[in-house]
C-alpha positions as MATLAB code, in Angstrom:
seq = 'MNCDNVFVKCWEEKECVVADNEKGASLDTPYVLDVILDRNSTEPLYQQIYNPIAALIEAGTLLPNQLLEDEISMAQRLSISRPTARRALQELVDAGLLVRRRGVGTRVTPSHVHRQLALTSLNDDLIKAGHSTRTEVLKYQIHLASSDEVELLNCALDEELVTIQRLRWIDDRPLAVLNNTIPSRIAPTLTELSRYGLYESFGKHNVFPASAVQTLGAKNASKSEAALLAIEPGMALFTMERTAYDVDGRVIERGSHVYDAQQYKMTFPLATS';
ca = [
      94.339   57.062   80.334;
      97.799   57.506   81.831;
      97.289   58.193   85.515;
     100.963   58.498   86.531;
     101.730   61.596   88.625;
      98.096   62.600   88.799;
      95.396   62.401   91.444;
      92.587   60.124   90.334;
      89.293   59.394   92.049;
      86.383   57.506   90.552;
      82.844   58.275   91.634;
      80.602   55.212   91.814;
      82.393   53.915   88.678;
      80.520   56.523   86.654;
      83.121   59.215   86.170;
      86.821   59.764   86.573;
      88.298   62.977   87.904;
      91.864   63.898   87.068;
      93.869   66.765   88.533;
      97.351   67.384   87.206;
      99.510   67.965   90.252;
     102.853   68.491   88.573;
     105.344   70.475   90.563;
     105.642   74.102   89.545;
     102.176   74.435   87.990;
     101.052   78.050   88.232;
      98.255   78.867   90.655;
      97.144   81.505   88.139;
      96.590   78.936   85.375;
      92.872   78.069   85.633;
      92.281   74.519   86.837;
      89.902   72.675   84.506;
      87.935   69.797   86.003;
      88.113   66.701   83.793;
      84.866   64.936   84.613;
      82.366   62.776   82.751;
      78.885   63.708   83.914;
      76.217   61.025   84.196;
      73.106   62.723   82.872;
      70.954   59.698   83.734;
      71.928   59.747   87.391;
      69.570   60.885   90.140;
      72.487   62.908   91.494;
      72.167   66.523   90.288;
      74.746   67.692   87.766;
      75.956   70.487   90.036;
      76.624   67.891   92.745;
      78.621   65.775   90.286;
      80.848   68.829   89.773;
      80.925   69.815   93.443;
      81.992   66.417   94.800;
      85.265   65.906   92.888;
      86.398   69.514   93.321;
      85.687   69.324   97.056;
      87.622   66.057   97.292;
      90.630   67.508   95.466;
      90.691   70.535   97.752;
      90.324   68.493  100.930;
      93.062   66.113   99.770;
      95.406   69.045   99.187;
      95.729   68.308   95.474;
      94.248   71.693   94.632;
      96.385   74.156   96.567;
      95.247   77.327   98.359;
      94.800   80.227   95.893;
      94.549   77.906   92.872;
      92.467   79.609   90.179;
      89.518   77.644   88.746;
      87.935   78.065   85.350;
      85.001   80.460   85.294;
      81.385   79.369   85.094;
      81.011   80.404   81.436;
      83.934   78.240   80.355;
      82.772   75.366   82.555;
      79.226   75.512   81.208;
      80.357   75.519   77.570;
      82.951   72.789   78.030;
      80.672   70.418   79.971;
      77.561   71.276   77.919;
      75.586   72.355   80.961;
      73.658   75.516   81.741;
      75.390   78.494   83.337;
      73.072   78.305   86.387;
      74.222   74.706   86.947;
      77.896   75.678   86.753;
      77.239   78.714   88.925;
      75.478   76.630   91.571;
      78.328   74.101   91.714;
      80.855   76.874   92.316;
      78.592   78.729   94.748;
      78.032   75.577   96.805;
      81.823   75.276   97.107;
      82.014   78.922   98.161;
      79.265   78.373  100.747;
      81.193   75.363  102.073;
      84.243   77.561  102.574;
      86.296   75.699   99.959;
      86.369   78.426   97.307;
      86.354   82.208   97.373;
      85.189   84.539   94.640;
      87.121   87.788   94.463;
      86.464   90.597   92.070;
      89.270   90.914   89.566;
      91.021   87.660   90.525;
      88.329   85.057   89.815;
      87.297   81.945   91.732;
      90.095   80.383   93.766;
      90.669   77.717   96.380;
      90.267   79.321   99.789;
      93.618   80.719  100.957;
      95.175   79.666  104.223;
      93.869   81.837  107.056;
      96.098   84.291  108.839;
      96.080   82.826  112.348;
      96.899   85.437  114.965;
      97.106   85.265  118.740;
      95.366   88.045  120.651;
      98.264   90.198  121.841;
      99.609   93.748  121.677;
     101.662   93.185  118.547;
     102.042   94.586  115.053;
     100.068   92.869  112.301;
     103.023   93.244  109.952;
     105.411   91.580  112.420;
     102.948   88.745  113.075;
     102.550   88.074  109.350;
     106.298   88.010  108.734;
     106.872   85.669  111.697;
     104.219   83.346  110.262;
     106.196   83.124  107.024;
     104.090   85.413  104.847;
     105.357   88.068  102.472;
     103.840   91.489  103.118;
     103.733   94.952  101.679;
     101.964   98.147  102.653;
     100.376  100.887  100.589;
      99.931  104.203  102.379;
      96.672  105.506  100.925;
      96.392  108.631  103.078;
      98.728  110.661  105.286;
      96.875  113.737  106.526;
      98.032  116.285  109.118;
      95.238  118.169  110.888;
      94.139  119.669  114.191;
      92.237  117.467  116.632;
      88.447  117.494  116.384;
      86.241  117.368  119.465;
      85.722  113.621  118.951;
      89.455  113.034  118.606;
      90.132  115.043  121.762;
      88.009  112.530  123.665;
      89.439  109.449  121.952;
      93.093  110.447  122.191;
      92.877  112.510  125.395;
      94.625  115.404  123.665;
      94.214  119.181  123.425;
      91.693  120.619  120.969;
      94.414  122.319  118.939;
      96.894  119.437  119.021;
      98.281  118.423  115.670;
      97.416  114.864  114.651;
      98.226  112.629  111.718;
      95.534  110.394  110.221;
      96.807  107.580  108.046;
      95.137  104.897  105.979;
      97.090  101.863  104.828;
      96.302   98.803  102.763;
      98.135   95.730  104.039;
      98.899   93.002  101.506;
      99.761   89.392  102.321;
     101.274   87.094   99.691;
     100.114   89.541   96.984;
      96.515   89.621   98.249;
      94.881   92.569  100.048;
      94.140   91.564  103.642;
      93.284   94.644  105.698;
      92.463   98.341  105.575;
      94.154  100.054  108.526;
      93.071  103.512  109.704;
      95.079  105.135  112.511;
      95.197  108.548  114.167;
      98.464  109.471  115.894;
      99.808  112.574  117.675;
     101.952  114.410  115.134;
     104.875  114.735  117.571;
     105.439  110.952  117.535;
     104.087  110.062  114.090;
     106.289  107.944  111.814;
     107.049  109.312  108.371;
     105.203  108.203  105.261;
     108.341  106.396  104.076;
     108.680  104.501  107.368;
     105.050  103.404  107.230;
     105.545  102.115  103.692;
     108.496   99.968  104.773;
     107.643   98.867  108.321;
     104.709   98.070  110.561;
     103.313  100.858  112.736;
     104.821   99.627  115.999;
     108.223   99.009  114.417;
     108.048  102.550  113.040;
     107.150  103.834  116.511;
     110.256  102.124  117.876;
     112.453  104.154  115.545;
     111.153  107.222  117.407;
     111.639  105.601  120.839;
     107.894  105.195  121.261;
     106.759  101.820  122.602;
     103.201  100.572  123.254;
     102.762   99.250  126.787;
      99.018   98.527  126.910;
      95.863   98.852  124.854;
      92.095   98.608  124.928;
      90.785   96.630  121.975;
      87.271   95.908  120.706;
      86.605   93.174  118.144;
      83.554   92.900  115.936;
      82.185   92.171  112.485;
      80.471   94.077  109.704;
      79.571   93.894  106.041;
      81.971   95.483  103.586;
      81.050   98.883  102.199;
      81.602   99.615   98.517;
      84.846  101.472   99.231;
      86.157   98.735  101.547;
      85.205   96.041   99.043;
      87.035   97.871   96.256;
      90.235   98.051   98.322;
      90.062   94.418   99.452;
      89.002   93.058   96.035;
      85.859   91.449   97.440;
      82.153   91.946   96.815;
      80.259   94.653   98.763;
      78.391   93.139  101.692;
      80.893   90.362  102.337;
      81.971   89.748  105.928;
      84.735   91.794  107.515;
      86.430   91.299  110.860;
      86.779   94.646  112.689;
      89.186   95.855  115.336;
      89.150   99.130  117.280;
      92.267   99.768  119.364;
      93.559  102.539  121.602;
      97.207  102.003  122.568;
      99.087  103.663  125.430;
     102.746  104.157  126.295;
     104.265  103.290  129.682;
     103.138  106.661  131.084;
      99.517  106.071  130.076;
      99.509  108.517  127.162;
      97.578  107.593  124.027;
      99.966  106.902  121.162;
      97.469  105.716  118.565;
      93.824  105.109  117.875;
      93.236  102.420  115.264;
      90.193  101.296  113.321;
      90.967   98.255  111.172;
      88.942   95.951  108.925;
      90.128   92.526  107.737;
      88.899   90.213  105.007;
      87.157   87.547  107.108;
      87.944   84.880  104.493;
      91.641   85.211  105.321;
      91.815   86.230  108.963;
      91.090   84.721  112.362;
      92.213   85.305  115.951;
      92.797   82.997  118.902;
      91.723   83.909  122.427;
      93.488   82.106  125.289;
      90.921   81.239  127.974;
      91.178   79.854  131.493;
      88.823   79.081  134.336;
      88.689   81.730  137.048;
];
């Protein structure tokens, strides 16, 4: 076996794992584990599949977002049962090394979006971190304030508001569903929201956030949220509720956002009192 330009690791001299790491290989070409299983070993077959894949991921040989072959293909190729292949992949998912996403298959866990807790635009933070982004405006609805919105936005009962829903993509993956309610008099246009982040769009109307009250939490994805984020219903979401104010203390937006917890995390600076 020619092992030049490949990553090779032998497991107790019983099997050899080879991962082609040639430059330019597509992340969308399913990675196929080349492994010889020892069916006489006391080590379970699923573990013999788990170990080399985990090692390749941890070594950086399998890159974030690399697609893996599906359990049906793996089971047929390695002459094992589908439950065995499924367990090997699920153990890797449970270990945080793989993610299973509806419509895109089983992939190496993507790099997390790492965001400092600050009054900033998600879009701006993603771009500064070197990610490519795009935004789909799913809803742009003009309406009169309800009694609940009057309380949340401190506005008149008949004030005109705009409710928007956006889907934020990062590196061609859906990351977050963003729901915001904004006074119509300062609301960015649909075109602006498609091109820029909310706060950058505000700036084009000379509206600038000065402070905010923000609540962080977690929930399980609903069917509609899961469909938008290409995940399974019930998977973990990171939630954020935010009310932002201008320099005069007027509410400029009320936001309710959910993020795919597999891709998103925040950092809280702490200090002793």
